[in-house]
TILOPA-26174 format. One record per atom (N, C-alpha, C): residue in one letter; residue number from 1; atom name; x, y, z; chain. Coordinates in steps of 0.05 Angstrom, whole numbers, plus 5000, padded with zeros to 4 digits. Example, Ala and Ser with C-alpha at 12.3 -4.5 7.8 and 13.67 -1.06 7.14 Angstrom:
  residuo  num  atomo  east  north    up  cadena
        A    1      N  5264   4886  5156       A
        A    1     CA  5246   4910  5156       A
        A    1      C  5264   4934  5156       A
        S    2      N  5257   4955  5142       A
        S    2     CA  5273   4979  5143       A
        S    2      C  5258   5001  5157       A
//
This chain:
  residuo  num  atomo  east  north    up  cadena
        X    1      N  8014   3540  2620       A
        X    1     CA  8016   3512  2620       A
        X    1      C  8005   3500  2644       A
        X    2      N  8004   3474  2646       A
        X    2     CA  7992   3461  2670       A
        X    2      C  8012   3463  2693       A
        X    3      N  8038   3463  2690       A
        X    3     CA  8057   3462  2710       A
        X    3      C  8083   3475  2702       A
        X    4      N  8093   3492  2719       A
        X    4     CA  8121   3505  2713       A
        X    4      C  8138   3501  2739       A
        X    5      N  8160   3486  2735       A
        X    5     CA  8180   3485  2757       A
        X    5      C  8205   3499  2751       A
        X    6      N  8213   3516  2767       A
        X    6     CA  8236   3534  2762       A
        X    6      C  8258   3529  2781       A
        X    7      N  8253   3513  2804       A
        X    7     CA  8273   3507  2823       A
        X    7      C  8261   3492  2846       A
        X    8      N  8277   3483  2863       A
        X    8     CA  8268   3466  2885       A
        X    8      C  8261   3438  2875       A
        X    9      N  8246   3426  2890       A
        X    9     CA  8235   3399  2882       A
        X    9      C  8205   3397  2882       A
        X   10      N  8193   3387  2863       A
        X   10     CA  8164   3385  2861       A
        X   10      C  8157   3355  2859       A
        X   11      N  8139   3345  2876       A
        X   11     CA  8126   3320  2874       A
        X   11      C  8100   3319  2867       A
        X   12      N  8094   3306  2846       A
        X   12     CA  8065   3303  2834       A
        X   12      C  8055   3275  2832       A
        X   13      N  8032   3269  2841       A
        X   13     CA  8022   3242  2842       A
        X   13      C  7993   3243  2829       A
        X   14      N  7986   3224  2814       A
        X   14     CA  7956   3223  2807       A
        X   14      C  7946   3249  2794       A
        X   15      N  7961   3264  2779       A
        X   15     CA  7953   3290  2772       A
        X   15      C  7954   3294  2741       A
        X   16      N  7936   3312  2732       A
        X   16     CA  7935   3319  2703       A
        X   16      C  7943   3346  2696       A
        X   17      N  7964   3347  2678       A
        X   17     CA  7974   3372  2671       A
        X   17      C  7969   3379  2641       A
        X   18      N  7955   3399  2634       A
        X   18     CA  7946   3405  2607       A
        X   18      C  7955   3434  2598       A
        X   19      N  7969   3436  2577       A
        X   19     CA  7976   3462  2565       A
        X   19      C  7953   3476  2551       A
        X   20      N  7958   3502  2546       A
        X   20     CA  7937   3519  2534       A
        X   20      C  7939   3514  2503       A
        X   21      N  7917   3517  2488       A
        X   21     CA  7916   3513  2459       A
        X   21      C  7927   3536  2446       A
        X   22      N  7938   3534  2422       A
        X   22     CA  7949   3554  2406       A
        X   22      C  7924   3569  2392       A
        X   23      N  7928   3596  2386       A
        X   23     CA  7909   3608  2371       A
        X   23      C  7919   3631  2354       A
        X   24      N  7906   3639  2334       A
        X   24     CA  7918   3658  2314       A
        X   24      C  7899   3680  2310       A
        X   25      N  7909   3706  2312       A
        X   25     CA  7894   3729  2305       A
        X   25      C  7907   3745  2284       A
        X   26      N  7933   3750  2289       A
        X   26     CA  7951   3766  2271       A
        X   26      C  7978   3759  2276       A
        X   27      N  7998   3770  2261       A
        X   27     CA  8025   3762  2267       A
        X   27      C  8034   3772  2294       A
        X   28      N  8022   3793  2303       A
        X   28     CA  8030   3804  2328       A
        X   28      C  8020   3790  2353       A
        X   29      N  7998   3776  2350       A
        X   29     CA  7988   3763  2374       A
        X   29      C  7982   3733  2371       A
        X   30      N  7995   3722  2352       A
        X   30     CA  7993   3692  2349       A
        X   30      C  8003   3679  2377       A
        X   31      N  7989   3660  2386       A
        X   31     CA  7995   3645  2407       A
        X   31      C  8004   3615  2403       A
        X   32      N  8029   3607  2410       A
        X   32     CA  8035   3580  2407       A
        X   32      C  8025   3565  2431       A
        X   33      N  8017   3539  2425       A
        X   33     CA  8010   3521  2449       A
        X   33      C  8031   3518  2469       A
        X   34      N  8023   3513  2494       A
        X   34     CA  8042   3507  2514       A
        X   34      C  8044   3478  2520       A
        X   35      N  8067   3469  2534       A
        X   35     CA  8067   3441  2542       A
        X   35      C  8049   3435  2566       A
        X   36      N  8045   3410  2572       A
        X   36     CA  8031   3402  2598       A
        X   36      C  8046   3412  2620       A
        X   37      N  8075   3407  2620       A
        X   37     CA  8092   3418  2642       A
        X   37      C  8118   3427  2629       A
        X   38      N  8129   3446  2643       A
        X   38     CA  8157   3457  2634       A
        X   38      C  8174   3458  2659       A
        X   39      N  8198   3447  2655       A
        X   39     CA  8219   3447  2678       A
        X   39      C  8241   3463  2668       A
        X   40      N  8248   3485  2682       A
        X   40     CA  8271   3501  2676       A
        X   40      C  8293   3501  2695       A
        X   41      N  8289   3488  2720       A
        X   41     CA  8305   3485  2740       A
        X   41      C  8295   3468  2764       A
        X   42      N  8313   3458  2782       A
        X   42     CA  8301   3443  2802       A
        X   42      C  8295   3413  2793       A
        X   43      N  8278   3400  2807       A
        X   43     CA  8271   3373  2802       A
        X   43      C  8240   3368  2802       A
        X   44      N  8231   3355  2781       A
        X   44     CA  8203   3345  2783       A
        X   44      C  8202   3314  2784       A
        X   45      N  8191   3303  2807       A
        X   45     CA  8185   3276  2809       A
        X   45      C  8156   3272  2806       A
        X   46      N  8149   3255  2785       A
        X   46     CA  8120   3250  2779       A
        X   46      C  8115   3222  2778       A
        X   47      N  8090   3215  2791       A
        X   47     CA  8083   3185  2787       A
        X   47      C  8054   3183  2780       A
        X   48      N  8045   3169  2763       A
        X   48     CA  8019   3164  2753       A
        X   48      C  8005   3192  2745       A
        X   49      N  8019   3206  2732       A
        X   49     CA  8011   3233  2721       A
        X   49      C  8006   3232  2689       A
        X   50      N  7989   3251  2681       A
        X   50     CA  7984   3253  2653       A
        X   50      C  7994   3281  2644       A
        X   51      N  8011   3283  2622       A
        X   51     CA  8019   3309  2613       A
        X   51      C  8010   3312  2583       A
        X   52      N  7996   3333  2576       A
        X   52     CA  7983   3334  2551       A
        X   52      C  7986   3364  2542       A
        X   53      N  8000   3368  2517       A
        X   53     CA  8004   3396  2509       A
        X   53      C  7977   3409  2498       A
        X   54      N  7978   3434  2496       A
        X   54     CA  7956   3445  2482       A
        X   54      C  7955   3440  2452       A
        X   55      N  7932   3443  2441       A
        X   55     CA  7931   3435  2412       A
        X   55      C  7943   3458  2392       A
        X   56      N  7956   3447  2371       A
        X   56     CA  7968   3465  2352       A
        X   56      C  7949   3474  2332       A
        X   57      N  7951   3497  2320       A
        X   57     CA  7937   3508  2298       A
        X   57      C  7952   3520  2275       A
        X   58      N  7940   3525  2254       A
        X   58     CA  7953   3540  2233       A
        X   58      C  7949   3569  2236       A
        X   59      N  7965   3588  2232       A
        X   59     CA  7959   3616  2234       A
        X   59      C  7944   3626  2212       A
        X   60      N  7938   3651  2209       A
        X   60     CA  7921   3663  2187       A
        X   60      C  7934   3660  2160       A
        X   61      N  7962   3657  2159       A
        X   61     CA  7978   3656  2136       A
        X   61      C  7988   3629  2134       A
        X   62      N  7976   3608  2147       A
        X   62     CA  7982   3579  2147       A
        X   62      C  8008   3572  2159       A
        X   63      N  8021   3593  2174       A
        X   63     CA  8045   3583  2190       A
        X   63      C  8036   3566  2213       A
        X   64      N  8049   3546  2218       A
        X   64     CA  8040   3527  2238       A
        X   64      C  8050   3538  2268       A
        X   65      N  8029   3538  2285       A
        X   65     CA  8033   3546  2311       A
        X   65      C  8034   3521  2329       A
        X   66      N  8059   3511  2330       A
        X   66     CA  8064   3485  2345       A
        X   66      C  8073   3463  2325       A
        X   67      N  8072   3440  2332       A
        X   67     CA  8062   3426  2356       A
        X   67      C  8082   3430  2380       A
        X   68      N  8074   3420  2403       A
        X   68     CA  8089   3423  2427       A
        X   68      C  8090   3396  2443       A
        X   69      N  8112   3392  2456       A
        X   69     CA  8113   3366  2470       A
        X   69      C  8097   3368  2495       A
        X   70      N  8089   3345  2508       A
        X   70     CA  8077   3344  2533       A
        X   70      C  8092   3352  2556       A
        X   71      N  8116   3347  2557       A
        X   71     CA  8137   3352  2579       A
        X   71      C  8162   3364  2565       A
        X   72      N  8166   3388  2572       A
        X   72     CA  8193   3402  2561       A
        X   72      C  8209   3409  2584       A
        X   73      N  8236   3400  2579       A
        X   73     CA  8254   3405  2602       A
        X   73      C  8277   3424  2588       A
        X   74      N  8279   3447  2602       A
        X   74     CA  8300   3466  2595       A
        X   74      C  8320   3473  2616       A
        X   75      N  8324   3455  2634       A
        X   75     CA  8341   3457  2656       A
        X   75      C  8330   3441  2679       A
        X   76      N  8348   3433  2698       A
        X   76     CA  8341   3416  2721       A
        X   76      C  8336   3389  2710       A
        X   77      N  8322   3372  2725       A
        X   77     CA  8316   3345  2718       A
        X   77      C  8288   3335  2724       A
        X   78      N  8280   3314  2710       A
        X   78     CA  8254   3302  2715       A
        X   78      C  8258   3269  2719       A
        X   79      N  8242   3263  2737       A
        X   79     CA  8238   3233  2741       A
        X   79      C  8208   3225  2742       A
        X   80      N  8202   3212  2720       A
        X   80     CA  8173   3203  2716       A
        X   80      C  8169   3176  2715       A
        X   81      N  8151   3168  2733       A
        X   81     CA  8147   3138  2735       A
        X   81      C  8115   3132  2729       A
        X   82      N  8109   3113  2712       A
        X   82     CA  8081   3103  2707       A
        X   82      C  8062   3127  2698       A
        X   83      N  8075   3145  2682       A
        X   83     CA  8059   3169  2672       A
        X   83      C  8052   3165  2643       A
        X   84      N  8031   3179  2635       A
        X   84     CA  8026   3181  2605       A
        X   84      C  8032   3210  2595       A
        X   85      N  8049   3210  2575       A
        X   85     CA  8061   3238  2565       A
        X   85      C  8053   3237  2535       A
        X   86      N  8039   3257  2527       A
        X   86     CA  8031   3260  2500       A
        X   86      C  8046   3283  2484       A
        X   87      N  8054   3277  2460       A
        X   87     CA  8064   3299  2441       A
        X   87      C  8043   3310  2425       A
        X   88      N  8045   3334  2415       A
        X   88     CA  8026   3346  2401       A
        X   88      C  8029   3337  2371       A
        X   89      N  8002   3337  2357       A
        X   89     CA  8002   3333  2328       A
        X   89      C  8007   3356  2312       A
        X   90      N  8018   3354  2287       A
        X   90     CA  8023   3376  2270       A
        X   90      C  7996   3390  2262       A
        X   91      N  7993   3416  2262       A
        X   91     CA  7967   3427  2258       A
        X   91      C  7956   3423  2229       A
        X   92      N  7931   3416  2229       A
        X   92     CA  7918   3416  2202       A
        X   92      C  7917   3443  2189       A
        X   93      N  7920   3444  2162       A
        X   93     CA  7919   3467  2146       A
        X   93      C  7943   3483  2147       A
        X   94      N  7966   3475  2158       A
        X   94     CA  7990   3491  2155       A
        X   94      C  8004   3482  2131       A
        X   95      N  8013   3503  2114       A
        X   95     CA  8026   3499  2092       A
        X   95      C  8056   3509  2092       A
        X   96      N  8063   3526  2110       A
        X   96     CA  8088   3540  2112       A
        X   96      C  8098   3535  2140       A
        X   97      N  8121   3525  2143       A
        X   97     CA  8138   3512  2124       A
        X   97      C  8128   3486  2116       A
        X   98      N  8142   3469  2099       A
        X   98     CA  8130   3442  2089       A
        X   98      C  8122   3424  2112       A
        X   99      N  8104   3404  2107       A
        X   99     CA  8097   3387  2130       A
        X   99      C  8118   3375  2145       A
        X  100      N  8114   3370  2170       A
        X  100     CA  8135   3359  2187       A
        X  100      C  8123   3338  2206       A
        X  101      N  8140   3326  2222       A
        X  101     CA  8129   3307  2241       A
        X  101      C  8114   3321  2264       A
        X  102      N  8100   3305  2281       A
        X  102     CA  8090   3316  2305       A
        X  102      C  8113   3322  2326       A
        X  103      N  8104   3328  2353       A
        X  103     CA  8125   3333  2372       A
        X  103      C  8129   3308  2389       A
        X  104      N  8154   3306  2401       A
        X  104     CA  8158   3284  2417       A
        X  104      C  8141   3287  2445       A
        X  105      N  8140   3264  2459       A
        X  105     CA  8127   3265  2482       A
        X  105      C  8142   3281  2504       A
        X  106      N  8168   3277  2506       A
        X  106     CA  8186   3289  2523       A
        X  106      C  8208   3304  2504       A
        X  107      N  8212   3329  2510       A
        X  107     CA  8232   3346  2495       A
        X  107      C  8250   3358  2515       A
        X  108      N  8276   3349  2513       A
        X  108     CA  8296   3360  2532       A
        X  108      C  8316   3373  2516       A
        X  109      N  8320   3401  2520       A
        X  109     CA  8341   3416  2507       A
        X  109      C  8363   3425  2527       A
        X  110      N  8358   3421  2553       A
        X  110     CA  8379   3426  2573       A
        X  110      C  8369   3411  2599       A
        X  111      N  8388   3401  2615       A
        X  111     CA  8380   3383  2635       A
        X  111      C  8375   3356  2627       A
        X  112      N  8358   3341  2642       A
        X  112     CA  8355   3313  2636       A
        X  112      C  8327   3303  2645       A
        X  113      N  8320   3280  2633       A
        X  113     CA  8295   3267  2640       A
        X  113      C  8298   3238  2642       A
        X  114      N  8289   3224  2663       A
        X  114     CA  8289   3195  2664       A
        X  114      C  8260   3187  2669       A
        X  115      N  8255   3164  2657       A
        X  115     CA  8227   3154  2657       A
        X  115      C  8227   3124  2659       A
        X  116      N  8208   3113  2672       A
        X  116     CA  8203   3085  2677       A
        X  116      C  8173   3078  2674       A
        X  117      N  8169   3056  2658       A
        X  117     CA  8142   3047  2654       A
        X  117      C  8122   3066  2646       A
        X  118      N  8132   3089  2631       A
        X  118     CA  8113   3111  2621       A
        X  118      C  8102   3102  2595       A
        X  119      N  8079   3111  2591       A
        X  119     CA  8067   3110  2564       A
        X  119      C  8072   3135  2547       A
        X  120      N  8091   3134  2527       A
        X  120     CA  8099   3159  2513       A
        X  120      C  8085   3156  2485       A
        X  121      N  8068   3179  2480       A
        X  121     CA  8051   3179  2456       A
        X  121      C  8062   3203  2440       A
        X  122      N  8081   3200  2420       A
        X  122     CA  8090   3222  2406       A
        X  122      C  8068   3232  2385       A
        X  123      N  8069   3257  2380       A
        X  123     CA  8050   3268  2359       A
        X  123      C  8056   3258  2332       A
        X  124      N  8037   3264  2315       A
        X  124     CA  8039   3254  2286       A
        X  124      C  8037   3279  2267       A
        X  125      N  8046   3276  2243       A
        X  125     CA  8042   3296  2224       A
        X  125      C  8045   3285  2196       A
        X  126      N  8046   3300  2175       A
        X  126     CA  8044   3290  2148       A
        X  126      C  8068   3271  2139       A
        X  127      N  8091   3276  2154       A
        X  127     CA  8115   3263  2151       A
        X  127      C  8115   3236  2170       A
        X  128      N  8099   3233  2188       A
        X  128     CA  8095   3211  2206       A
        X  128      C  8098   3219  2235       A
        X  129      N  8103   3199  2252       A
        X  129     CA  8103   3204  2280       A
        X  129      C  8131   3214  2288       A
        X  130      N  8134   3231  2310       A
        X  130     CA  8157   3238  2320       A
        X  130      C  8169   3215  2337       A
        X  131      N  8195   3219  2346       A
        X  131     CA  8206   3201  2365       A
        X  131      C  8193   3204  2392       A
        X  132      N  8194   3185  2409       A
        X  132     CA  8179   3188  2434       A
        X  132      C  8193   3208  2450       A
        X  133      N  8219   3211  2450       A
        X  133     CA  8235   3233  2466       A
        X  133      C  8254   3245  2447       A
        X  134      N  8264   3269  2456       A
        X  134     CA  8283   3282  2440       A
        X  134      C  8303   3294  2464       A
        X  135      N  8328   3291  2460       A
        X  135     CA  8348   3302  2477       A
        X  135      C  8356   3284  2497       A
        X  136      N  8364   3292  2520       A
        X  136     CA  8377   3276  2542       A
        X  136      C  8353   3263  2560       A
        X  137      N  8339   3245  2549       A
        X  137     CA  8318   3229  2563       A
        X  137      C  8323   3199  2558       A
        X  138      N  8322   3184  2580       A
        X  138     CA  8327   3156  2579       A
        X  138      C  8311   3143  2599       A
        X  139      N  8309   3116  2593       A
        X  139     CA  8297   3096  2611       A
        X  139      C  8312   3089  2637       A
        X  140      N  8299   3093  2659       A
        X  140     CA  8313   3085  2683       A
        X  140      C  8295   3065  2700       A
        X  141      N  8296   3040  2694       A
        X  141     CA  8275   3021  2700       A
        X  141      C  8273   3014  2730       A
        X  142      N  8293   3022  2747       A
        X  142     CA  8293   3016  2775       A
        X  142      C  8278   3037  2791       A
        X  143      N  8267   3059  2777       A
        X  143     CA  8252   3077  2793       A
        X  143      C  8228   3066  2804       A
        X  144      N  8218   3076  2826       A
        X  144     CA  8196   3066  2841       A
        X  144      C  8172   3085  2838       A
        X  145      N  8147   3076  2830       A
        X  145     CA  8122   3092  2828       A
        X  145      C  8107   3089  2852       A
        X  146      N  8087   3107  2855       A
        X  146     CA  8069   3105  2879       A
        X  146      C  8044   3122  2873       A
        X  147      N  8022   3114  2882       A
        X  147     CA  7997   3124  2883       A
        X  147      C  7982   3122  2910       A
        X  148      N  7959   3133  2914       A
        X  148     CA  7946   3131  2939       A
        X  148      C  7916   3126  2934       A
        X  149      N  7900   3118  2955       A
        X  149     CA  7872   3119  2953       A
        X  149      C  7857   3145  2956       A
        X  150      N  7875   3166  2960       A
        X  150     CA  7865   3191  2962       A
        X  150      C  7865   3208  2987       A
        X  151      N  7844   3222  2996       A
        X  151     CA  7848   3237  3019       A
        X  151      C  7850   3220  3044       A
        X  152      N  7859   3231  3064       A
        X  152     CA  7863   3217  3092       A
        X  152      C  7839   3222  3108       A
        X  153      N  7820   3205  3107       A
        X  153     CA  7793   3208  3121       A
        X  153      C  7791   3193  3145       A
        X  154      N  7791   3207  3168       A
        X  154     CA  7788   3193  3196       A
        X  154      C  7766   3172  3194       A
        X  155      N  7771   3148  3204       A
        X  155     CA  7751   3128  3207       A
        X  155      C  7751   3110  3183       A
        X  156      N  7771   3114  3163       A
        X  156     CA  7771   3098  3138       A
        X  156      C  7801   3086  3137       A
        X  157      N  7805   3068  3116       A
        X  157     CA  7828   3055  3113       A
        X  157      C  7842   3070  3089       A
        X  158      N  7866   3081  3095       A
        X  158     CA  7879   3095  3072       A
        X  158      C  7904   3076  3061       A
        X  159      N  7906   3075  3038       A
        X  159     CA  7926   3056  3023       A
        X  159      C  7944   3070  3005       A
        X  160      N  7970   3067  3007       A
        X  160     CA  7990   3073  2988       A
        X  160      C  7994   3050  2972       A
        X  161      N  8001   3053  2946       A
        X  161     CA  8008   3030  2930       A
        X  161      C  8033   3036  2911       A
        X  162      N  8053   3021  2917       A
        X  162     CA  8077   3027  2901       A
        X  162      C  8079   3010  2878       A
        X  163      N  8095   3019  2857       A
        X  163     CA  8100   3002  2833       A
        X  163      C  8130   2996  2835       A
        X  164      N  8138   2972  2839       A
        X  164     CA  8164   2964  2841       A
        X  164      C  8182   2968  2815       A
        X  165      N  8206   2978  2821       A
        X  165     CA  8226   2979  2799       A
        X  165      C  8237   2951  2793       A
        X  166      N  8258   2951  2777       A
        X  166     CA  8268   2925  2766       A
        X  166      C  8292   2912  2782       A
        X  167      N  8298   2926  2806       A
        X  167     CA  8321   2916  2821       A
        X  167      C  8317   2886  2831       A
        X  168      N  8293   2879  2838       A
        X  168     CA  8288   2854  2850       A
        X  168      C  8296   2854  2879       A
        X  169      N  8300   2877  2892       A
        X  169     CA  8309   2878  2919       A
        X  169      C  8288   2886  2939       A
        X  170      N  8292   2889  2963       A
        X  170     CA  8272   2895  2982       A
        X  170      C  8259   2921  2978       A
        X  171      N  8233   2925  2983       A
        X  171     CA  8216   2948  2982       A
        X  171      C  8202   2952  3008       A
        X  172      N  8200   2976  3017       A
        X  172     CA  8185   2982  3043       A
        X  172      C  8173   3010  3040       A
        X  173      N  8156   3017  3059       A
        X  173     CA  8143   3043  3059       A
        X  173      C  8153   3058  3085       A
        X  174      N  8160   3083  3080       A
        X  174     CA  8170   3100  3101       A
        X  174      C  8147   3120  3106       A
        X  175      N  8140   3122  3130       A
        X  175     CA  8118   3141  3140       A
        X  175      C  8128   3161  3159       A
        X  176      N  8120   3188  3154       A
        X  176     CA  8127   3209  3174       A
        X  176      C  8101   3227  3178       A
        X  177      N  8105   3241  3201       A
        X  177     CA  8086   3257  3212       A
        X  177      C  8090   3288  3205       A
        X  178      N  8111   3292  3190       A
        X  178     CA  8119   3320  3183       A
        X  178      C  8138   3320  3159       A
        X  179      N  8141   3344  3146       A
        X  179     CA  8159   3343  3123       A
        X  179      C  8182   3363  3128       A
        X  180      N  8203   3352  3118       A
        X  180     CA  8229   3368  3119       A
        X  180      C  8247   3357  3095       A
        X  181      N  8242   3364  3070       A
        X  181     CA  8256   3353  3047       A
        X  181      C  8288   3354  3051       A
        X  182      N  8300   3333  3044       A
        X  182     CA  8329   3332  3048       A
        X  182      C  8342   3313  3028       A
        X  183      N  8367   3313  3027       A
        X  183     CA  8380   3292  3010       A
        X  183      C  8395   3273  3028       A
        X  184      N  8400   3248  3018       A
        X  184     CA  8416   3226  3033       A
        X  184      C  8434   3216  3013       A
        X  185      N  8460   3211  3022       A
        X  185     CA  8482   3201  3006       A
        X  185      C  8475   3177  2988       A
        X  186      N  8457   3158  2997       A
        X  186     CA  8452   3133  2981       A
        X  186      C  8425   3133  2969       A
        X  187      N  8408   3153  2975       A
        X  187     CA  8383   3154  2962       A
        X  187      C  8382   3172  2940       A
        X  188      N  8375   3162  2915       A
        X  188     CA  8378   3180  2892       A
        X  188      C  8358   3200  2888       A
        X  189      N  8335   3197  2900       A
        X  189     CA  8315   3217  2902       A
        X  189      C  8313   3233  2925       A
        X  190      N  8297   3253  2927       A
        X  190     CA  8292   3270  2952       A
        X  190      C  8279   3253  2974       A
        X  191      N  8287   3256  2996       A
        X  191     CA  8272   3243  3019       A
        X  191      C  8259   3267  3033       A
        X  192      N  8231   3261  3036       A
        X  192     CA  8213   3284  3044       A
        X  192      C  8207   3285  3070       A
        X  193      N  8210   3265  3086       A
        X  193     CA  8202   3264  3115       A
        X  193      C  8219   3277  3135       A
        X  194      N  8207   3285  3159       A
        X  194     CA  8222   3297  3180       A
        X  194      C  8226   3277  3203       A
        X  195      N  8250   3274  3213       A
        X  195     CA  8253   3258  3236       A
        X  195      C  8256   3226  3228       A
        X  196      N  8252   3213  3248       A
        X  196     CA  8254   3181  3244       A
        X  196      C  8232   3171  3229       A
        X  197      N  8234   3156  3209       A
        X  197     CA  8212   3146  3193       A
        X  197      C  8201   3119  3207       A
        X  198      N  8175   3116  3206       A
        X  198     CA  8164   3090  3213       A
        X  198      C  8162   3073  3186       A
        X  199      N  8178   3051  3189       A
        X  199     CA  8179   3033  3165       A
        X  199      C  8160   3011  3166       A
        X  200      N  8144   3004  3146       A
        X  200     CA  8124   2985  3146       A
        X  200      C  8124   2968  3119       A
        X  201      N  8113   2944  3122       A
        X  201     CA  8106   2927  3098       A
        X  201      C  8132   2922  3080       A
        X  202      N  8151   2910  3093       A
        X  202     CA  8175   2902  3077       A
        X  202      C  8167   2878  3059       A
        X  203      N  8178   2878  3035       A
        X  203     CA  8172   2857  3016       A
        X  203      C  8194   2856  2994       A
        X  204      N  8193   2835  2979       A
        X  204     CA  8215   2831  2958       A
        X  204      C  8196   2827  2931       A
        X  205      N  8189   2848  2920       A
        X  205     CA  8168   2844  2897       A
        X  205      C  8182   2840  2869       A
        X  206      N  8166   2829  2853       A
        X  206     CA  8176   2826  2825       A
        X  206      C  8176   2854  2810       A
        X  207      N  8191   2856  2790       A
        X  207     CA  8194   2881  2775       A
        X  207      C  8165   2889  2764       A
        X  208      N  8158   2914  2770       A
        X  208     CA  8131   2924  2759       A
        X  208      C  8107   2915  2779       A
        X  209      N  8112   2901  2801       A
        X  209     CA  8090   2891  2815       A
        X  209      C  8078   2915  2830       A
        X  210      N  8053   2915  2836       A
        X  210     CA  8036   2933  2853       A
        X  210      C  8039   2924  2880       A
        X  211      N  8050   2940  2899       A
        X  211     CA  8052   2932  2926       A
        X  211      C  8038   2952  2943       A
        X  212      N  8018   2944  2960       A
        X  212     CA  7999   2960  2977       A
        X  212      C  8009   2963  3005       A
        X  213      N  8005   2985  3015       A
        X  213     CA  8010   2988  3045       A
        X  213      C  7985   3003  3056       A
        X  214      N  7969   2992  3077       A
        X  214     CA  7945   3005  3084       A
        X  214      C  7948   3011  3115       A
        X  215      N  7934   3034  3121       A
        X  215     CA  7934   3042  3149       A
        X  215      C  7905   3048  3156       A
        X  216      N  7894   3038  3179       A
        X  216     CA  7868   3045  3189       A
        X  216      C  7871   3072  3205       A
        X  217      N  7857   3092  3197       A
        X  217     CA  7857   3119  3209       A
        X  217      C  7836   3119  3232       A
        X  218      N  7844   3123  3255       A
        X  218     CA  7823   3125  3277       A
        X  218      C  7805   3148  3273       A
        X  219      N  7780   3142  3281       A
        X  219     CA  7758   3163  3279       A
        X  219      C  7758   3179  3305       A
        X  220      N  7780   3195  3308       A
        X  220     CA  7783   3212  3332       A
        X  220      C  7788   3241  3324       A
        X  221      N  7768   3257  3332       A
        X  221     CA  7766   3285  3323       A
        X  221      C  7792   3299  3328       A
        X  222      N  7806   3292  3351       A
        X  222     CA  7831   3310  3355       A
        X  222      C  7852   3305  3334       A
        X  223      N  7849   3286  3317       A
        X  223     CA  7871   3280  3295       A
        X  223      C  7864   3298  3271       A
        X  224      N  7845   3313  3270       A
        X  224     CA  7838   3328  3247       A
        X  224      C  7863   3347  3243       A
        X  225      N  7874   3351  3220       A
        X  225     CA  7898   3368  3213       A
        X  225      C  7923   3354  3220       A
        X  226      N  7925   3331  3229       A
        X  226     CA  7949   3317  3234       A
        X  226      C  7959   3306  3205       A
        X  227      N  7987   3310  3204       A
        X  227     CA  7998   3303  3178       A
        X  227      C  8005   3273  3177       A
        X  228      N  8004   3260  3154       A
        X  228     CA  8016   3235  3151       A
        X  228      C  8026   3233  3123       A
        X  229      N  8051   3228  3118       A
        X  229     CA  8064   3226  3093       A
        X  229      C  8079   3199  3086       A
        X  230      N  8080   3192  3061       A
        X  230     CA  8091   3166  3056       A
        X  230      C  8107   3166  3029       A
        X  231      N  8128   3152  3030       A
        X  231     CA  8144   3145  3005       A
        X  231      C  8151   3116  3005       A
        X  232      N  8150   3104  2981       A
        X  232     CA  8160   3077  2979       A
        X  232      C  8191   3078  2974       A
        X  233      N  8206   3061  2987       A
        X  233     CA  8234   3060  2983       A
        X  233      C  8242   3031  2976       A
        X  234      N  8258   3028  2952       A
        X  234     CA  8269   3002  2945       A
        X  234      C  8299   3000  2941       A
        X  235      N  8312   2980  2953       A
        X  235     CA  8339   2978  2950       A
        X  235      C  8348   2974  2922       A
        X  236      N  8366   2985  2913       A
        X  236     CA  8380   2982  2884       A
        X  236      C  8411   2983  2891       A
        X  237      N  8421   2967  2907       A
        X  237     CA  8447   2966  2919       A
        X  237      C  8467   2974  2898       A
        X  238      N  8486   2994  2904       A
        X  238     CA  8490   3006  2930       A
        X  238      C  8472   3028  2938       A
        X  239      N  8452   3033  2922       A
        X  239     CA  8432   3057  2926       A
        X  239      C  8406   3051  2934       A
        X  240      N  8390   3070  2940       A
        X  240     CA  8363   3067  2947       A
        X  240      C  8344   3082  2928       A
        X  241      N  8325   3072  2916       A
        X  241     CA  8305   3089  2900       A
        X  241      C  8280   3095  2919       A
        X  242      N  8275   3122  2914       A
        X  242     CA  8250   3135  2931       A
        X  242      C  8229   3144  2912       A
        X  243      N  8204   3138  2919       A
        X  243     CA  8183   3145  2902       A
        X  243      C  8177   3175  2906       A
        X  244      N  8156   3184  2892       A
        X  244     CA  8146   3209  2898       A
        X  244      C  8130   3209  2924       A
        X  245      N  8118   3230  2932       A
        X  245     CA  8107   3233  2959       A
        X  245      C  8076   3230  2957       A
        X  246      N  8064   3216  2976       A
        X  246     CA  8034   3216  2978       A
        X  246      C  8028   3220  3008       A
        X  247      N  8002   3228  3014       A
        X  247     CA  7994   3233  3039       A
        X  247      C  7983   3260  3042       A
        X  248      N  7983   3273  3067       A
        X  248     CA  7971   3297  3071       A
        X  248      C  7962   3302  3097       A
        X  249      N  7939   3317  3101       A
        X  249     CA  7929   3325  3127       A
        X  249      C  7903   3309  3131       A
        X  250      N  7898   3297  3153       A
        X  250     CA  7878   3281  3162       A
        X  250      C  7852   3299  3165       A
        X  251      N  7830   3289  3157       A
        X  251     CA  7805   3305  3161       A
        X  251      C  7784   3288  3164       A
//
């Protein structure tokens, strides 16, 4: 599969995760398609990502190999904001068992999944489309999304862009020069930065608004390899919502 999370916390932004296709040789080595991502423990925090399962096929005896969901949760938790998640279609040519629906975009059989502003594209089959989600998956509209302009290139302007949740409360960007993932009693997501954060660009955006924060990176050779990390934080009193992580090493 494109991504497997078994523990800890994984932050993914502007990424594409694709599963492997199913294929058929004989009963002994038939291969079912894999999801775009599977979470069996820990936490996946994703923003502006795409999850696509591998393609389903019919086996040599017309037994269906698949379909598969784009995101499968078998433990732990997922928070996905502004993502596109696809479910697999029922394979053409399969006759055993009778025709069925496609796969949901998100399939949770243990653990939980929260999503906000995601495009969920369930798979289809002869009986119609699947439901967008299956299991303990629900909408959490106050989650905050984030993306960035890419690599931190010295001499350029680097921009992080948040997507506001629905709280209608203050949003700001927290910057750090090192990572030390931790939890905070009022922040519902992981806080990634080490030490005191530099807080910039406070605003009170409308729900779903794109909020940019830009930094001019000096063209100074000694800064090569310096870290700069950013999360968007938005009040959702009495709590705070934190985005996934963007940034990296200057070059």
